[in-house]
C-alpha positions as CSV (number, residue, x, y, z in Angstrom):
1,X,-24.9,-8.9,-2.2
2,X,-24.8,-12.5,-0.9
3,X,-22.1,-14.0,-1.6
4,X,-22.2,-18.2,-0.7
5,X,-18.6,-21.0,-0.3
6,X,-19.6,-24.2,0.1
7,X,-16.5,-26.6,0.4
8,X,-13.0,-25.7,-0.3
9,X,-12.5,-21.7,0.6
10,X,-10.0,-19.7,-1.4
11,X,-7.4,-17.6,1.5
12,X,-4.3,-15.4,0.4
13,X,-2.0,-18.1,2.7
14,X,-3.6,-21.6,2.8
15,X,-6.7,-23.6,1.9
16,X,-9.1,-24.6,4.7
17,X,-12.1,-27.1,4.0
18,X,-15.3,-26.3,5.2
19,X,-17.5,-29.3,6.1
20,X,-20.5,-29.4,5.6
21,X,-21.3,-25.7,6.4
22,X,-22.2,-22.5,4.5
23,X,-20.3,-19.6,4.7
24,X,-22.8,-16.1,4.1
25,X,-21.1,-12.6,3.7
26,X,-22.8,-9.8,3.1
27,X,-21.7,-6.8,1.5
28,X,-23.5,-3.0,1.3
29,X,-22.3,-2.2,-2.1
30,X,-23.8,0.3,-4.6
31,X,-24.4,-0.5,-8.2
32,X,-22.5,1.4,-8.9
33,X,-19.5,0.3,-7.0
34,X,-19.8,-2.8,-8.1
35,X,-19.7,-1.6,-11.8
36,X,-16.9,1.2,-11.7
37,X,-13.8,0.8,-13.5
38,X,-9.8,-0.4,-12.1
39,X,-8.2,2.4,-11.6
40,X,-5.9,4.4,-9.2
41,X,-5.3,7.6,-7.2
42,X,-2.6,8.9,-6.1
43,X,-1.6,8.3,-2.9
44,X,-0.6,12.0,-2.3
45,X,-0.7,14.9,-4.9
46,X,3.0,15.8,-3.6
47,X,5.1,13.0,-3.3
48,X,8.9,11.7,-3.7
49,X,10.7,8.6,-5.0
50,X,8.4,5.8,-5.2
51,X,5.0,7.2,-6.2
52,X,2.5,5.0,-4.1
53,X,-0.2,4.5,-6.2
54,X,-3.5,3.3,-4.5
55,X,-5.8,1.1,-6.7
56,X,-9.6,-0.1,-5.9
57,X,-9.3,-3.5,-6.2
58,X,-6.2,-5.9,-5.2
59,X,-3.4,-6.2,-8.0
60,X,-1.9,-8.8,-9.1
61,X,1.7,-9.3,-10.1
62,X,1.7,-9.0,-13.5
63,X,2.3,-5.3,-14.2
64,X,3.2,-3.5,-18.0
65,X,6.3,-1.8,-17.8
66,X,6.2,-0.3,-20.7
67,X,2.3,0.7,-20.2
68,X,3.4,3.0,-17.8
69,X,4.6,6.4,-18.2
70,X,6.1,8.9,-16.0
71,X,6.5,12.6,-18.1
72,X,7.7,16.0,-17.7
73,X,6.3,19.1,-18.4
74,X,8.4,18.7,-21.2
75,X,7.0,15.9,-22.4
76,X,10.7,14.3,-22.3
77,X,9.6,10.2,-20.1
78,X,11.8,9.6,-16.6
79,X,13.1,6.1,-16.1
80,X,11.6,3.6,-14.5
81,X,13.7,1.8,-12.1
82,X,11.3,-1.2,-10.8
83,X,7.8,-1.4,-9.6
84,X,6.8,-2.9,-6.7
85,X,3.1,-4.3,-5.9
86,X,1.5,-4.2,-2.2
87,X,-2.5,-6.0,-2.6
88,X,-3.9,-3.1,-3.5
89,X,-0.6,-0.8,-4.1
90,X,1.5,0.1,-6.7
91,X,5.3,1.9,-6.1
92,X,7.1,3.2,-9.2
93,X,10.3,3.7,-8.2
94,X,12.8,6.3,-10.6
95,X,16.1,6.3,-11.7
96,X,15.9,9.9,-11.0
97,X,14.1,12.6,-10.3
98,X,14.1,16.6,-10.3
99,X,11.2,18.4,-8.1
100,X,8.1,19.9,-10.4
101,X,4.8,18.1,-11.6
102,X,4.6,15.0,-13.3
103,X,2.3,13.0,-15.4
104,X,2.1,9.4,-15.0
105,X,0.2,7.9,-17.3
106,X,-1.0,4.2,-17.9
107,X,-2.0,2.5,-21.5
108,X,-4.6,0.3,-21.3
109,X,-4.0,-3.0,-19.7
110,X,-0.8,-1.8,-17.2
111,X,-2.0,-3.4,-14.7
112,X,-4.4,-6.2,-13.9
113,X,-6.6,-7.5,-10.8
114,X,-5.7,-10.7,-8.6
115,X,-10.0,-11.7,-9.6
116,X,-9.6,-10.6,-13.0
117,X,-9.7,-7.5,-15.1
118,X,-7.4,-4.5,-16.0
119,X,-7.0,-1.2,-16.1
120,X,-8.3,1.1,-18.8
121,X,-6.3,4.3,-20.6
122,X,-5.7,6.5,-17.2
123,X,-4.1,9.7,-16.3
124,X,-2.6,11.6,-13.0
125,X,-1.0,14.5,-12.1
126,X,1.5,15.4,-9.5
127,X,4.4,17.1,-7.8
128,X,7.8,15.7,-7.4
129,X,9.2,17.5,-4.6
130,X,13.2,17.1,-4.6
131,X,15.7,15.0,-2.0
132,X,16.4,17.8,-0.4
133,X,12.5,18.3,0.8
134,X,11.7,15.1,2.0
135,X,12.5,13.7,6.1
136,X,13.9,10.5,7.8
137,X,11.9,8.4,10.2
138,X,13.5,6.5,12.4
139,X,11.6,4.3,14.5
140,X,12.3,2.0,17.6
141,X,10.1,-0.5,18.1
142,X,8.6,-1.2,22.1
143,X,9.6,-4.7,21.3
144,X,11.3,-7.0,18.2
145,X,8.7,-7.8,16.1
146,X,8.2,-10.6,14.9
147,X,5.0,-11.6,13.0
148,X,3.9,-7.9,12.7
149,X,3.2,-5.1,10.1
150,X,4.3,-1.6,10.6
151,X,1.8,1.0,8.9
152,X,3.0,4.8,8.8
153,X,-0.3,7.2,8.2
154,X,-0.6,10.3,7.0
155,X,-3.6,12.3,7.3
156,X,-5.6,9.2,7.0
157,X,-3.5,7.2,4.8
158,X,-1.1,4.6,4.4
159,X,2.2,6.2,2.4
160,X,4.4,3.2,3.6
161,X,4.2,-0.4,5.1
162,X,6.9,-3.3,6.4
163,X,6.3,-6.9,7.1
164,X,8.3,-8.3,9.8
165,X,8.3,-12.3,9.3
166,X,10.3,-15.1,11.1
167,X,13.2,-14.5,9.7
168,X,13.0,-10.7,9.7
169,X,12.2,-9.7,12.6
170,X,13.7,-6.4,14.1
171,X,13.8,-3.7,17.0
172,X,14.6,-1.0,15.0
173,X,13.6,0.4,11.2
174,X,13.9,3.4,8.7
175,X,11.6,5.8,7.5
176,X,13.2,7.0,4.1
177,X,11.9,10.2,1.8
178,X,9.1,11.3,4.1
179,X,7.1,14.4,2.9
180,X,7.4,17.2,5.5
181,X,5.2,16.5,8.3
182,X,2.9,15.2,11.1
183,X,2.5,10.8,10.7
184,X,1.0,7.8,12.9
185,X,2.4,4.4,13.1
186,X,0.4,1.6,13.6
187,X,1.3,-2.3,14.8
188,X,-0.7,-4.9,13.7
189,X,-0.7,-8.1,14.3
190,X,-0.3,-10.0,11.5
191,X,-1.7,-13.4,12.3
192,X,-2.4,-15.5,9.1
193,X,1.0,-14.0,7.4
194,X,-0.8,-12.5,4.1
195,X,1.5,-8.5,4.9
196,X,-1.5,-7.5,4.9
197,X,-4.2,-5.8,7.5
198,X,-7.1,-7.2,7.9
199,X,-10.2,-5.8,9.2
200,X,-12.0,-8.6,9.0
201,X,-11.4,-13.0,8.6
202,X,-14.2,-14.6,7.3
203,X,-12.5,-18.4,7.1
204,X,-12.5,-18.2,11.2
205,X,-15.6,-15.8,11.5
206,X,-13.0,-13.6,14.2
207,X,-12.3,-9.8,14.4
208,X,-9.8,-7.9,12.9
209,X,-6.6,-8.1,13.6
210,X,-5.0,-6.9,16.5
211,X,-3.7,-3.0,16.3
212,X,-2.0,-0.8,18.1
213,X,-1.7,3.1,16.8
214,X,1.2,5.7,17.7
215,X,-0.5,9.5,18.1
216,X,3.0,11.5,19.4
217,X,5.3,10.7,16.9
218,X,8.2,13.7,16.1
219,X,6.8,15.6,13.4
220,X,9.2,15.3,10.4
221,X,11.5,17.9,8.8
222,X,12.8,18.7,4.8
223,X,16.1,17.2,4.9
224,X,16.2,15.7,8.1
225,X,16.4,13.1,10.2
226,X,14.5,12.3,13.3
227,X,13.9,10.0,15.9
228,X,10.9,8.2,17.3
229,X,10.6,5.6,20.4
230,X,7.6,3.8,20.8
231,X,6.9,3.0,24.4
């Protein structure tokens, strides 16, 4: 598939005028990928609060709270406190939860994509961990972060992310309610300030935003606080 942009090109955070130029992007997409329905998957089948869902497209902020249900095995519903949209991730915060199975049910048009399109009915199954089954990771960065993203990765998947701009620069932070296990920390230089790691920047034809990976992170333990000092 070839996309050709002429004239004004919209990016996440600004507009850039391309004068008498043509930018061509080649995407190696199969037909089934282009026609794939808009749907979610659990970032992990075992989870705490919030529930993290990864979608196959960037979400708009138009989430319909009454069309998303968290259901216990006895068919009673867990009360949802709030939703947070982060690019293609949806975080669902519940007011309380207990250990055990949970069903996440999406009615039609519960979520929509930034570029148009809505979800169809979908049901996902997962398992809640009790608060005492989860751990906390306290992180001290090698320097004050300003204009950066910090991505927390477990088994190759991003489970939490934080953005540090000019107004909230930080030398340390805390990641809470983590499933026990081994993690890696990625620090990204968020050059365009869009809160997302851009692996390709078409407007400037520059390579991916610089990233540094830290692998020697203490193992997260249940009901425990561990500290990672990045050097």
